[in-house]
C-alpha positions as CSV (number, residue, x, y, z in Angstrom):
1,X,93.7,130.6,149.2
2,X,96.7,128.6,150.5
3,X,99.1,130.8,148.6
4,X,97.8,133.7,150.7
5,X,99.2,131.9,153.7
6,X,102.9,132.1,154.6
7,X,105.2,129.2,153.9
8,X,105.4,128.3,157.6
9,X,101.5,128.4,157.9
10,X,101.1,126.2,154.9
11,X,103.6,123.7,156.4
12,X,101.8,123.6,159.7
13,X,98.4,123.1,157.9
14,X,99.9,120.3,155.8
15,X,101.3,118.5,159.0
16,X,97.9,118.8,160.8
17,X,96.1,117.3,157.8
18,X,98.5,114.4,157.4
19,X,98.4,113.8,161.2
20,X,94.6,113.6,161.0
21,X,94.7,111.2,158.0
22,X,97.4,109.0,159.6
23,X,95.5,108.8,162.8
24,X,92.5,107.5,160.9
25,X,94.8,105.0,159.0
26,X,94.1,106.6,155.6
27,X,97.8,107.3,154.9
28,X,101.2,106.3,156.3
29,X,103.7,109.1,156.6
30,X,107.5,108.4,156.3
31,X,110.3,109.6,158.4
32,X,110.8,112.5,155.9
33,X,107.2,113.5,156.2
34,X,106.2,112.2,152.8
35,X,103.1,109.9,152.2
36,X,104.5,106.4,151.9
37,X,101.1,104.7,151.3
38,X,97.4,105.4,151.2
39,X,95.7,102.8,153.3
40,X,92.0,103.5,152.5
41,X,91.1,102.5,156.1
42,X,88.2,104.3,157.8
43,X,85.6,103.7,160.5
44,X,82.1,105.2,160.8
45,X,80.4,105.2,164.1
46,X,76.7,104.5,164.8
47,X,75.2,103.7,168.1
48,X,77.5,102.2,170.6
49,X,77.0,98.8,172.3
50,X,78.8,95.6,173.0
51,X,79.2,93.6,169.8
52,X,77.2,90.4,169.9
53,X,78.6,88.6,167.0
54,X,82.0,87.7,165.4
55,X,82.4,86.8,161.8
56,X,85.2,84.3,161.0
57,X,86.4,84.9,157.5
58,X,88.8,82.4,156.0
59,X,90.8,84.4,153.6
60,X,91.5,83.7,150.0
61,X,92.3,80.1,150.9
62,X,88.6,79.5,151.7
63,X,87.0,77.2,154.2
64,X,89.0,73.9,154.1
65,X,89.5,70.9,156.3
66,X,92.1,72.5,158.4
67,X,90.1,75.7,159.2
68,X,87.5,73.9,161.3
69,X,90.3,73.4,164.0
70,X,90.4,77.2,164.3
71,X,86.6,77.4,164.7
72,X,86.4,74.6,167.3
73,X,89.4,76.2,169.3
74,X,87.7,79.7,169.2
75,X,84.3,78.4,170.3
76,X,86.0,76.5,173.1
77,X,87.8,79.7,174.4
78,X,84.8,81.9,173.9
79,X,82.6,79.5,175.8
80,X,84.6,80.3,179.0
81,X,84.2,84.1,178.4
82,X,80.6,84.3,177.4
83,X,77.9,81.7,178.2
84,X,75.1,81.1,175.6
85,X,77.4,81.1,172.5
86,X,75.6,80.4,169.2
87,X,76.9,79.3,165.8
88,X,75.7,80.4,162.4
89,X,76.8,79.7,158.8
90,X,75.3,82.1,156.4
91,X,75.7,79.6,153.4
92,X,75.9,75.9,154.1
93,X,75.8,72.7,152.2
94,X,72.1,71.5,152.6
95,X,68.8,72.5,154.0
96,X,69.4,70.3,157.1
97,X,72.7,71.7,158.0
98,X,76.1,70.7,156.8
99,X,78.9,68.7,158.4
100,X,80.4,71.6,160.2
101,X,77.1,72.7,161.8
102,X,76.5,69.2,163.0
103,X,80.0,69.0,164.4
104,X,79.6,72.3,166.4
105,X,76.2,71.3,167.6
106,X,77.6,68.0,168.9
107,X,80.8,69.1,170.4
108,X,79.4,72.1,172.2
109,X,76.1,70.5,173.0
110,X,74.1,73.3,171.5
111,X,70.3,72.8,171.5
112,X,69.8,74.4,168.1
113,X,68.5,72.3,165.2
114,X,71.4,72.2,162.7
115,X,69.0,73.6,160.1
116,X,68.5,76.7,162.2
117,X,72.2,77.3,162.3
118,X,72.4,78.2,158.6
119,X,71.1,80.8,156.3
120,X,70.8,79.4,152.8
121,X,72.1,76.4,150.8
122,X,75.0,76.7,148.5
123,X,72.8,76.0,145.6
124,X,70.5,78.8,146.5
125,X,73.3,81.2,147.1
126,X,74.9,80.4,143.8
127,X,71.6,80.9,142.0
128,X,71.1,84.3,143.5
129,X,74.7,85.5,143.0
130,X,74.9,84.4,139.4
131,X,71.5,86.1,138.7
132,X,72.9,89.3,140.3
133,X,70.5,89.2,143.1
134,X,72.9,89.8,146.0
135,X,70.4,92.0,147.9
136,X,67.9,89.0,147.9
137,X,70.7,86.7,149.2
138,X,71.5,89.2,152.1
139,X,67.9,89.6,153.1
140,X,67.4,85.8,153.2
141,X,70.6,85.4,155.3
142,X,69.7,88.2,157.6
143,X,66.2,86.7,158.3
144,X,67.7,83.3,159.3
145,X,70.5,85.0,161.3
146,X,68.0,87.0,163.4
147,X,66.1,83.9,164.2
148,X,69.2,82.1,165.3
149,X,70.6,85.2,167.3
150,X,67.3,85.5,169.3
151,X,68.3,82.3,171.2
152,X,71.9,83.3,172.1
153,X,73.8,86.1,173.8
154,X,76.7,85.9,171.4
155,X,77.0,84.3,167.9
156,X,80.0,83.1,166.0
157,X,79.3,83.4,162.3
158,X,81.6,81.3,159.9
159,X,81.9,82.7,156.5
160,X,81.6,80.9,153.2
161,X,83.9,79.8,150.4
162,X,81.1,79.7,147.8
163,X,82.6,78.3,144.6
164,X,82.2,79.7,141.2
165,X,82.3,83.4,142.1
166,X,86.0,83.9,142.0
167,X,87.6,86.8,144.1
168,X,84.1,88.1,144.7
169,X,83.9,85.5,147.5
170,X,85.8,87.9,149.8
171,X,83.5,90.7,148.9
172,X,80.4,88.5,149.4
173,X,81.7,87.6,152.9
174,X,82.4,91.3,153.7
175,X,78.8,92.3,152.6
176,X,77.3,89.5,154.7
177,X,79.3,90.5,157.8
178,X,78.2,94.1,157.3
179,X,74.5,93.2,156.8
180,X,74.6,91.1,160.0
181,X,76.4,93.9,162.0
182,X,79.3,91.7,162.9
183,X,82.9,92.4,163.6
184,X,85.4,90.2,161.6
185,X,88.2,87.9,162.6
186,X,90.5,87.1,159.6
187,X,91.9,83.6,159.5
188,X,94.5,82.5,156.9
189,X,96.1,79.1,156.1
190,X,99.8,79.6,155.7
191,X,100.1,76.6,153.5
192,X,97.4,77.6,151.1
193,X,98.7,81.2,151.1
194,X,102.0,79.8,149.8
195,X,100.3,77.7,147.2
196,X,100.7,74.4,149.2
197,X,97.4,72.7,149.9
198,X,99.1,69.7,151.5
199,X,102.1,69.6,153.8
200,X,104.7,72.2,153.1
201,X,108.2,70.6,152.9
202,X,110.5,73.5,152.3
203,X,109.4,76.5,154.4
204,X,113.0,77.9,154.0
205,X,112.5,78.3,150.3
206,X,109.4,80.5,150.9
207,X,108.9,84.1,151.9
208,X,105.9,82.7,153.7
209,X,105.4,85.4,156.3
210,X,105.0,88.1,153.6
211,X,102.7,86.0,151.5
212,X,100.6,85.3,154.7
213,X,100.4,89.0,155.6
214,X,99.6,90.1,152.1
215,X,96.8,87.5,152.0
216,X,95.2,88.8,155.1
217,X,95.7,92.4,154.0
218,X,93.7,91.9,150.8
219,X,90.7,90.7,152.9
220,X,91.2,93.5,155.4
221,X,91.0,96.1,152.7
222,X,87.8,94.6,151.3
223,X,86.2,94.4,154.8
224,X,87.1,97.9,155.6
225,X,85.7,99.0,152.2
226,X,82.4,97.5,153.3
227,X,82.6,99.2,156.7
228,X,83.2,96.1,158.8
229,X,85.6,96.3,161.8
230,X,88.4,93.8,161.6
231,X,89.2,93.0,165.2
232,X,92.1,90.5,164.7
233,X,94.0,88.0,162.5
234,X,95.0,84.4,163.1
235,X,97.4,82.4,161.0
236,X,97.3,78.6,161.0
237,X,99.3,75.8,159.6
238,X,102.6,77.7,160.3
239,X,105.9,75.7,160.5
240,X,106.6,74.3,163.9
241,X,110.3,75.4,164.1
242,X,110.0,78.6,162.3
243,X,106.9,80.4,163.6
244,X,108.7,83.7,163.9
245,X,105.7,85.0,165.8
246,X,107.5,88.2,166.6
247,X,108.0,89.0,163.0
248,X,104.4,88.2,162.0
249,X,103.2,90.5,164.8
250,X,105.4,93.3,163.7
251,X,104.2,93.0,160.1
252,X,100.6,93.0,161.1
253,X,101.1,96.0,163.4
254,X,102.5,97.9,160.6
255,X,99.2,97.4,158.8
256,X,97.2,98.2,161.9
257,X,95.7,94.8,161.9
258,X,95.4,93.3,165.4
259,X,97.3,90.0,165.5
260,X,96.0,87.2,167.8
261,X,98.6,84.6,167.0
262,X,99.5,81.6,165.0
263,X,98.6,77.9,165.2
264,X,101.4,75.5,164.1
265,X,100.8,72.7,161.6
266,X,99.8,69.7,163.5
267,X,100.1,66.0,162.5
268,X,97.3,64.8,164.7
269,X,94.8,67.3,163.2
270,X,95.8,66.4,159.6
271,X,95.9,62.6,160.2
272,X,93.6,60.3,158.3
273,X,91.5,57.9,160.3
274,X,89.5,54.7,159.5
275,X,86.3,56.8,159.6
276,X,87.8,59.2,157.0
277,X,88.4,56.2,154.7
278,X,84.8,55.1,155.3
279,X,83.4,58.6,154.6
280,X,85.4,59.0,151.4
281,X,84.4,55.7,150.0
282,X,80.8,55.8,151.2
283,X,81.6,52.5,152.8
284,X,79.6,50.9,155.6
285,X,80.8,48.9,158.7
286,X,79.8,45.3,158.1
287,X,80.3,43.8,161.5
288,X,80.3,45.0,165.1
289,X,83.6,45.8,166.6
290,X,84.8,46.3,170.3
291,X,85.0,49.9,171.2
292,X,83.9,51.2,167.8
293,X,84.9,54.8,168.5
294,X,88.5,53.8,169.1
295,X,88.7,51.4,166.2
296,X,87.2,54.0,163.7
297,X,89.6,56.6,165.0
298,X,92.8,54.5,164.3
299,X,95.2,56.6,162.2
300,X,96.0,55.2,158.8
301,X,99.0,56.1,156.6
302,X,99.5,53.2,154.3
303,X,97.3,51.6,151.5
304,X,97.7,48.1,150.1
305,X,95.7,46.4,147.4
306,X,95.8,42.6,148.2
307,X,95.5,40.3,145.2
308,X,98.3,37.8,146.1
309,X,97.7,34.4,147.6
310,X,97.4,34.6,151.3
311,X,100.8,32.9,151.8
312,X,102.5,35.4,149.6
313,X,100.7,38.3,151.3
314,X,101.9,37.0,154.8
315,X,105.4,37.0,153.6
316,X,105.0,40.5,151.9
317,X,103.6,42.4,154.9
318,X,106.6,42.3,157.3
319,X,109.1,43.1,154.6
320,X,107.3,46.0,152.9
321,X,104.8,47.5,155.5
322,X,105.9,49.7,158.4
323,X,104.4,48.1,161.5
324,X,104.4,51.4,163.4
325,X,101.8,52.8,160.8
326,X,98.2,51.8,160.4
327,X,97.4,50.1,157.1
328,X,94.3,49.9,154.9
329,X,94.1,46.6,153.0
330,X,91.8,46.6,150.0
331,X,90.6,43.3,148.6
332,X,87.6,41.7,146.8
333,X,84.8,40.5,148.9
334,X,85.2,37.1,147.2
335,X,88.7,36.7,148.6
336,X,87.6,34.9,151.8
337,X,91.2,33.6,152.4
338,X,92.6,37.0,152.6
339,X,89.8,38.3,154.8
340,X,90.0,35.5,157.3
341,X,93.8,35.6,157.3
342,X,93.9,39.3,158.0
343,X,91.4,39.1,160.8
344,X,93.5,36.3,162.4
345,X,96.7,38.2,161.9
346,X,95.2,41.3,163.6
347,X,93.8,39.4,166.6
348,X,96.9,37.6,167.1
349,X,98.5,40.8,167.8
350,X,101.3,40.4,165.3
351,X,103.6,43.2,164.2
352,X,101.3,43.8,161.1
353,X,99.4,47.0,162.0
354,X,96.2,46.4,160.0
355,X,93.8,49.3,160.8
356,X,90.9,48.1,158.5
357,X,90.1,45.9,155.7
358,X,88.0,47.3,152.8
359,X,86.0,44.8,150.7
360,X,85.4,46.1,147.3
361,X,82.4,45.5,145.0
362,X,79.6,46.5,147.3
363,X,78.8,42.9,148.4
364,X,79.5,41.1,151.7
365,X,81.6,37.9,151.7
366,X,80.0,34.6,150.7
367,X,76.9,33.8,152.8
368,X,78.6,31.1,155.1
369,X,81.4,33.4,155.9
370,X,79.2,36.4,156.3
371,X,76.9,34.6,158.8
372,X,79.9,33.3,160.7
373,X,81.3,36.8,161.2
374,X,77.9,38.3,162.0
375,X,77.4,35.6,164.7
376,X,80.5,36.7,166.5
377,X,79.9,38.9,169.5
378,X,82.4,41.5,168.2
379,X,85.8,41.7,166.7
380,X,88.6,44.2,166.9
381,X,89.3,44.9,163.2
382,X,86.8,47.1,161.3
383,X,85.6,45.4,158.1
384,X,84.3,48.0,155.6
385,X,82.2,47.4,152.5
386,X,83.0,49.7,149.6
387,X,80.4,50.2,146.8
388,X,83.1,50.6,144.2
389,X,85.3,48.0,142.5
390,X,88.9,47.3,143.6
391,X,90.7,49.7,141.3
392,X,88.2,52.5,141.8
393,X,88.4,52.1,145.5
394,X,92.2,52.4,145.5
395,X,92.1,55.4,143.2
396,X,89.5,57.2,145.6
397,X,91.9,56.7,148.5
398,X,94.7,58.4,146.7
399,X,93.5,61.8,148.0
400,X,91.6,60.9,151.2
401,X,91.7,63.7,153.8
402,X,91.5,63.7,157.5
403,X,88.7,65.6,159.2
404,X,87.6,66.8,162.6
405,X,84.2,65.3,163.6
406,X,82.2,64.6,166.7
407,X,83.6,61.1,166.4
408,X,87.2,62.4,166.7
409,X,87.4,63.4,170.3
410,X,91.2,63.4,170.2
411,X,91.2,65.8,167.4
412,X,88.7,68.1,169.0
413,X,90.7,68.1,172.2
414,X,93.9,68.8,170.2
415,X,92.4,71.8,168.4
416,X,91.2,73.3,171.7
417,X,94.6,72.8,173.4
418,X,96.5,74.3,170.4
419,X,94.2,77.3,170.4
420,X,94.6,77.9,174.2
421,X,98.4,77.5,173.9
422,X,99.0,79.8,171.0
423,X,96.3,82.4,170.6
424,X,96.1,85.7,172.6
425,X,92.4,85.7,173.5
426,X,92.8,89.3,174.9
427,X,92.6,90.5,171.4
428,X,89.3,88.8,170.7
429,X,88.0,89.4,174.2
430,X,88.5,93.1,173.6
431,X,86.4,92.8,170.5
432,X,83.6,91.2,172.5
433,X,83.5,93.4,175.5
434,X,84.8,96.7,174.4
435,X,82.3,99.5,173.7
436,X,82.5,99.8,169.9
437,X,80.4,101.3,167.1
438,X,77.7,98.8,166.0
439,X,77.3,98.9,162.3
440,X,73.7,99.7,161.1
441,X,72.8,99.5,157.4
442,X,69.6,99.9,155.4
443,X,68.9,96.2,155.3
444,X,69.3,95.7,159.0
445,X,67.4,98.8,159.8
446,X,64.5,97.7,157.5
447,X,64.6,94.2,158.9
448,X,64.4,95.5,162.5
449,X,61.6,97.9,161.3
450,X,59.5,95.0,159.9
451,X,60.2,92.8,163.0
452,X,58.9,95.6,165.3
453,X,55.9,96.1,163.0
454,X,54.9,92.5,163.4
455,X,55.3,92.5,167.2
456,X,52.3,94.8,167.8
457,X,50.0,94.7,164.9
458,X,48.4,98.0,164.1
459,X,45.6,99.0,161.5
460,X,46.7,101.5,158.9
461,X,44.3,103.1,156.4
462,X,45.4,103.8,152.9
463,X,43.2,106.5,151.2
464,X,44.5,106.0,147.8
465,X,43.1,102.5,147.4
466,X,42.4,103.0,143.6
467,X,46.1,103.7,142.9
468,X,48.0,100.6,141.4
469,X,51.1,101.1,143.6
470,X,49.0,101.2,146.6
471,X,47.2,97.9,145.8
472,X,50.6,96.2,145.1
473,X,52.1,97.6,148.3
474,X,49.0,96.3,150.2
475,X,49.6,92.8,148.9
476,X,53.2,92.9,150.0
477,X,52.3,94.2,153.5
478,X,49.7,91.5,154.0
479,X,52.0,88.8,152.7
480,X,54.6,89.8,155.2
481,X,52.1,90.2,158.1
482,X,53.3,93.8,158.9
483,X,49.9,95.2,159.9
484,X,46.2,95.3,159.2
485,X,45.1,97.4,156.3
486,X,42.0,99.4,155.2
487,X,41.8,100.6,151.6
488,X,39.5,103.5,150.7
489,X,37.9,103.6,147.3
490,X,35.5,101.9,145.0
491,X,35.4,98.2,145.8
492,X,35.0,97.1,142.1
493,X,38.0,99.2,141.0
494,X,40.3,98.0,143.8
495,X,39.4,94.3,143.2
496,X,40.0,94.7,139.4
497,X,43.5,96.1,140.2
498,X,44.1,93.3,142.6
499,X,43.2,90.7,140.0
500,X,45.4,92.5,137.5
501,X,48.4,92.4,139.8
502,X,47.6,89.0,141.3
503,X,47.4,90.5,144.8
504,X,45.5,88.8,147.5
505,X,43.3,91.3,149.4
506,X,41.1,88.8,151.0
507,X,42.2,89.9,154.5
508,X,42.1,93.7,153.6
509,X,39.1,95.8,154.6
510,X,37.8,97.9,151.7
511,X,35.7,101.0,152.5
512,X,34.0,103.3,150.1
513,X,33.4,106.8,151.7
514,X,30.3,107.2,149.5
515,X,28.4,104.4,151.0
516,X,30.1,103.8,154.4
517,X,28.0,103.6,157.5
518,X,30.6,105.7,159.3
519,X,30.4,108.6,157.0
520,X,27.9,110.5,159.0
521,X,29.8,110.0,162.3
522,X,33.0,111.3,160.7
523,X,31.2,114.3,159.1
524,X,29.9,115.2,162.5
525,X,33.2,114.9,164.2
526,X,34.9,117.0,161.5
527,X,32.1,119.6,161.9
528,X,32.6,119.8,165.7
529,X,36.4,120.3,165.2
530,X,36.0,123.0,162.5
531,X,32.7,124.8,163.2
532,X,34.6,127.6,165.0
533,X,36.2,128.3,161.5
534,X,32.7,128.6,159.9
535,X,32.4,125.0,158.5
536,X,28.7,123.8,158.3
537,X,27.6,120.3,158.8
538,X,26.7,120.0,155.1
539,X,30.1,121.2,154.1
540,X,31.7,118.8,156.5
541,X,29.7,116.0,155.0
542,X,30.7,116.9,151.5
543,X,34.4,117.2,152.3
544,X,34.5,113.7,154.1
545,X,32.6,112.1,151.2
546,X,34.6,113.7,148.4
547,X,38.1,113.8,149.9
548,X,39.6,110.5,150.9
549,X,42.3,112.1,152.9
550,X,39.8,113.7,155.2
551,X,37.8,110.5,155.5
552,X,41.1,108.6,156.4
553,X,42.1,111.2,158.8
554,X,38.7,111.1,160.5
555,X,39.1,107.3,160.8
556,X,42.5,107.8,162.6
557,X,41.0,110.5,164.9
558,X,38.0,108.3,165.8
559,X,40.4,105.4,166.7
560,X,39.0,103.2,163.8
561,X,42.6,103.2,162.4
562,X,45.9,103.7,164.1
563,X,47.6,105.6,161.4
564,X,47.3,106.8,157.7
565,X,49.6,106.7,154.7
566,X,48.8,108.9,151.6
567,X,50.5,111.1,149.1
568,X,51.2,108.8,146.1
569,X,48.8,110.9,144.0
570,X,48.2,113.8,146.4
571,X,50.3,116.8,147.3
572,X,51.9,117.0,150.8
573,X,49.5,119.9,151.6
574,X,46.5,117.7,150.7
575,X,47.8,115.0,153.0
576,X,48.9,117.0,156.0
577,X,46.2,119.7,156.1
578,X,43.4,117.4,157.3
579,X,45.7,116.1,160.0
580,X,46.5,119.6,161.3
581,X,42.8,120.5,161.3
582,X,41.4,117.2,162.8
583,X,44.2,115.4,164.7
584,X,46.3,118.5,165.6
585,X,49.6,118.8,167.3
586,X,50.7,117.4,170.6
587,X,50.4,119.6,173.7
588,X,53.5,121.8,174.2
589,X,54.8,121.2,170.6
590,X,55.3,124.6,169.0
591,X,56.0,123.3,165.5
592,X,55.6,120.2,163.3
593,X,59.0,119.2,161.9
594,X,60.6,116.5,159.8
595,X,63.5,114.1,159.8
596,X,65.1,111.7,157.3
597,X,66.7,108.4,158.2
598,X,69.9,108.4,156.2
599,X,70.9,104.9,155.5
600,X,74.6,105.4,154.7
601,X,77.1,102.6,154.2
602,X,77.7,101.1,157.6
603,X,75.4,103.4,159.6
604,X,72.1,105.2,159.8
605,X,71.9,108.8,160.8
606,X,68.8,111.0,161.6
607,X,68.7,114.3,159.7
608,X,66.3,117.1,160.8
609,X,64.7,119.4,159.7
610,X,65.0,118.9,155.9
611,X,61.5,119.4,154.7
612,X,59.2,121.7,156.7
613,X,60.5,124.7,158.6
614,X,62.4,127.2,156.5
615,X,63.9,129.2,159.2
616,X,63.0,128.0,162.7
617,X,63.6,130.2,165.8
618,X,65.8,129.1,168.6
619,X,62.7,127.8,170.5
620,X,61.5,125.9,167.4
621,X,65.0,124.5,166.7
622,X,65.2,123.2,170.3
623,X,61.8,121.5,169.8
624,X,63.0,120.0,166.6
625,X,66.1,118.6,168.3
626,X,64.2,117.0,171.2
627,X,61.5,115.5,168.8
628,X,64.2,114.2,166.5
629,X,66.0,112.5,169.4
630,X,62.7,110.8,170.4
631,X,62.3,109.7,166.9
632,X,65.8,108.1,166.8
633,X,65.1,106.4,170.2
634,X,61.8,105.1,168.9
635,X,63.7,103.2,166.2
636,X,66.5,101.8,168.2
637,X,69.2,104.4,167.5
638,X,70.8,105.9,170.7
639,X,70.4,109.7,170.2
640,X,73.5,111.8,170.3
641,X,72.3,115.2,169.0
642,X,74.6,117.5,167.1
643,X,73.3,121.2,166.6
644,X,74.9,122.1,163.3
645,X,76.3,125.3,162.2
646,X,79.3,126.7,160.2
647,X,81.5,126.9,163.3
648,X,82.4,124.6,166.1
649,X,82.3,125.8,169.7
650,X,83.4,129.4,170.1
651,X,85.5,129.5,166.9
652,X,83.3,132.1,165.3
653,X,80.3,134.4,166.0
654,X,77.2,135.5,164.2
655,X,73.3,135.6,164.4
656,X,73.0,132.0,163.1
657,X,75.6,130.7,165.5
658,X,73.9,132.4,168.4
659,X,70.6,130.9,167.3
660,X,72.1,127.5,167.6
661,X,73.7,128.2,170.9
662,X,70.4,129.4,172.3
663,X,68.5,126.3,170.9
664,X,71.1,124.0,172.5
665,X,70.6,125.7,175.9
666,X,66.8,125.5,175.6
667,X,66.9,121.8,174.7
668,X,69.2,121.0,177.6
669,X,66.9,122.7,180.0
670,X,63.9,120.9,178.5
671,X,65.7,117.5,178.5
672,X,68.7,117.5,180.9
673,X,69.4,113.8,180.3
674,X,69.7,114.3,176.5
675,X,73.2,114.1,174.9
676,X,73.3,117.3,172.9
677,X,76.1,119.5,171.8
678,X,76.3,122.7,169.7
679,X,77.3,124.5,167.7
680,X,79.2,121.8,165.7
681,X,80.3,121.6,162.1
682,X,79.2,118.4,160.2
683,X,82.7,116.9,160.1
684,X,83.3,117.5,163.8
685,X,79.9,115.9,164.5
686,X,80.5,112.6,162.7
687,X,84.3,112.2,162.5
688,X,86.1,111.4,165.9
689,X,89.5,112.4,164.6
690,X,88.3,115.8,163.4
691,X,86.2,116.2,166.5
692,X,89.3,115.7,168.7
693,X,91.0,118.5,166.9
694,X,88.2,121.0,166.6
695,X,87.0,120.4,170.2
696,X,90.5,121.4,171.5
697,X,90.7,118.7,174.1
698,X,87.2,119.2,175.4
699,X,85.5,115.9,176.2
700,X,82.3,115.3,174.4
701,X,79.7,112.5,174.3
702,X,78.5,113.8,171.0
703,X,81.3,115.3,168.9
704,X,82.7,112.6,166.5
705,X,79.9,110.2,167.2
706,X,76.7,112.1,166.6
707,X,73.7,110.1,165.4
708,X,71.1,112.9,165.2
709,X,72.1,116.0,163.1
710,X,70.0,119.1,163.4
711,X,70.3,121.7,160.6
712,X,69.8,125.4,161.4
713,X,67.5,126.0,158.4
714,X,65.7,124.3,155.6
715,X,68.1,125.5,153.0
716,X,71.0,123.8,154.7
717,X,69.2,120.6,155.6
718,X,67.4,120.0,152.3
719,X,70.5,120.6,150.3
720,X,72.7,118.5,152.6
721,X,70.5,115.4,152.6
722,X,70.1,115.6,148.8
723,X,73.9,116.1,148.4
724,X,74.7,113.2,150.7
725,X,72.1,110.9,149.0
726,X,73.6,111.6,145.5
727,X,77.3,111.5,146.5
728,X,77.1,108.3,148.6
729,X,74.1,106.4,147.2
730,X,72.5,106.5,150.7
731,X,68.9,105.4,151.0
732,X,66.9,108.3,152.5
733,X,63.8,107.2,154.4
734,X,61.5,110.1,154.9
735,X,60.7,112.9,155.5
736,X,59.0,111.8,158.7
737,X,56.9,114.6,160.3
738,X,57.0,115.0,164.0
739,X,54.5,116.7,166.4
740,X,51.0,115.4,165.5
741,X,48.9,113.5,168.0
742,X,48.6,110.4,165.7
743,X,50.6,109.3,162.7
744,X,49.5,110.6,159.2
745,X,52.2,109.9,156.8
746,X,53.0,111.5,153.5
747,X,54.4,109.8,150.4
748,X,56.3,111.4,147.5
749,X,54.2,111.3,144.4
750,X,57.2,109.6,142.7
751,X,57.3,106.8,145.3
752,X,57.8,103.1,144.5
753,X,55.9,100.1,145.8
754,X,58.9,99.3,148.3
755,X,58.8,103.0,149.4
756,X,55.1,102.6,150.3
757,X,55.7,99.3,152.1
758,X,58.5,100.9,154.2
759,X,56.3,103.8,155.1
760,X,53.4,101.6,156.1
761,X,55.8,99.7,158.4
762,X,57.1,103.0,159.8
763,X,53.5,104.1,160.5
764,X,52.8,100.9,162.3
765,X,55.8,101.2,164.6
766,X,55.0,104.9,165.2
767,X,51.5,104.0,166.2
768,X,52.6,101.3,168.6
769,X,55.3,103.5,170.1
770,X,52.8,106.2,170.7
771,X,50.4,103.9,172.4
772,X,53.2,102.6,174.6
773,X,54.1,106.2,175.5
774,X,50.5,106.9,176.4
775,X,50.2,103.8,178.6
776,X,53.3,104.9,180.5
777,X,52.0,108.4,180.8
778,X,55.2,109.6,179.3
779,X,55.7,112.2,176.6
780,X,54.8,110.7,173.2
781,X,57.1,111.0,170.3
782,X,54.9,111.0,167.2
783,X,56.4,110.2,163.9
784,X,54.5,111.1,160.7
785,X,56.3,109.2,158.0
786,X,56.9,109.9,154.3
787,X,59.0,107.9,151.8
788,X,60.8,110.1,149.4
């Protein structure tokens, strides 16, 4: 087909295509017009809102001792912009919260229990990851995060460096960020990126800027692959004299990664203090000291094992120990002479800078000396007792590290000052307050669904109570507390199945239509609604007794249940027909229609109609659009309705296009406040770059960011949802029928137990939503669900 075009036309087409791809960051085009690089960067919009969380990902270097300074500085800066900041770690050390959670709680005076600031322990996370149960891990983290987020306006989430999973740590962090719906801030340690865990001595010998940028880029690619917005990058531990901030900024801009700034390597932050020595050794302070906070914060840089006689030690110290640096002296608890001599030396304010004395062996000095030192009001030299012997104590201190803690106010203040002086908060502030797409995914959607179901407990009837899948699903629903349930069928058969599958149905009501006290009432109600069609009372009684779907529908119509779920062993017709006959459609609704919730990577879209109406008229198509918009709104998705066709705007003409144009006009007249646009092609509806081209400069609140997609006929809708499902691995929740007075939900006969559970939850939310609409005297948006 391209060959049929002239050379010039082909060139124009190619340039337009590359321009679109470059605008979306998918390729980089060189000066000569060639493709220099494929970037594999894309964004997918869902509903728009202010982001309420920021995920700090420490890149390949992991979460180390220096990274906490970035977190402390960031929280300090954010606190001034957004009150009510919270902190959450998806994976932490223990069930009571790790060191970092306790530090953040103390420094920023958060009211949260440290245990509520974390998702799961490292042990639990490693168990789930190594057993290939990533989904279970994400669900547990999401549940804990939602509980934490409920208490805060904005949450800073700090990623994990789970050991033992290799490079998959980056992917794991990206999946967690995507599940929590957070934007990401990438933080990298310049020293670790260059292979230097400790202080880097020869920055001139390292192409460190390139290594740092490549380090961040690897994480950026993974996060974009998982559909997580990367809002900025921070580099820390850069060389003081060679920050080359301008070069770093230019390199990040080339990759289209916002650069927030660099934090220089800082001696104060990396310094080792007496309390770090105590923590490393597991040592305890034996005697009280004046101003303990200051004494334990004394910096130490020299270590000395004292085995000489005291006189020899006193001669050794001024010759070999730098008096400007704090010293740790290690000696046996039995060496009373050295201990007392060092205490006297310290309190006489000599040039010997003794920061602490560590007594090895785990025992205090002899009783007489111990009692004497305890009886003093307080000293000025911290005396620590190490549980290890002298050699082991000295060996342990060979790699002691300095940490920021609640007891190091100088370091905390230094971290905050460095951040304020070196980081451009406008980059991060834009991420917080800019209207941006909020990522929705199947796990978050299902979590929100289950949460809403629990908020207003409804009663759902399940006619297929003798079906094993239904019994298992009932057990899950009751265990999660999603709603109240009624199972229809023979009690003995149902209880046998429950015993077989170890399901607790003690709180489930079991009703057998053959001996129910309500059968006659339901039969009479059914007779009254169908006698104009020639149904006799006897026929009505037989139908209600023999057909569980009619019995269940009568329960819903009478108000004895709020909704019904069936179809695991019945056809759609057998499930829906009783609802049409007994419950009937809402006033003013010309047609019952359907939608699917398409849980795509990074977003959830609403597709309609994909299951019921083969060729709706313009009026029916308008009704489908309005009902689908209400369905989206009922489940927390801002409706932006795209009326789909094979042309966008006035680019083509035809009967189908005219039908879509007319339907759009009718829907706008019925609901003037509704954001609706049509006709639109699918790509122009969901892709902002293509929309900008095809809309020819016309401003639209729908094109490029549609959340509700209305297909012109069943052939298009059904094939599209199945094609998308197969091509992308999307989870399709539905079809959900729209237009009945009360929810009666249809299952696919191939449904699984999780499908049934989800549909029951959908039904419960539908029922609560309809009651709320009735109470407000507003138009109800009924949703009749089905799990495909």
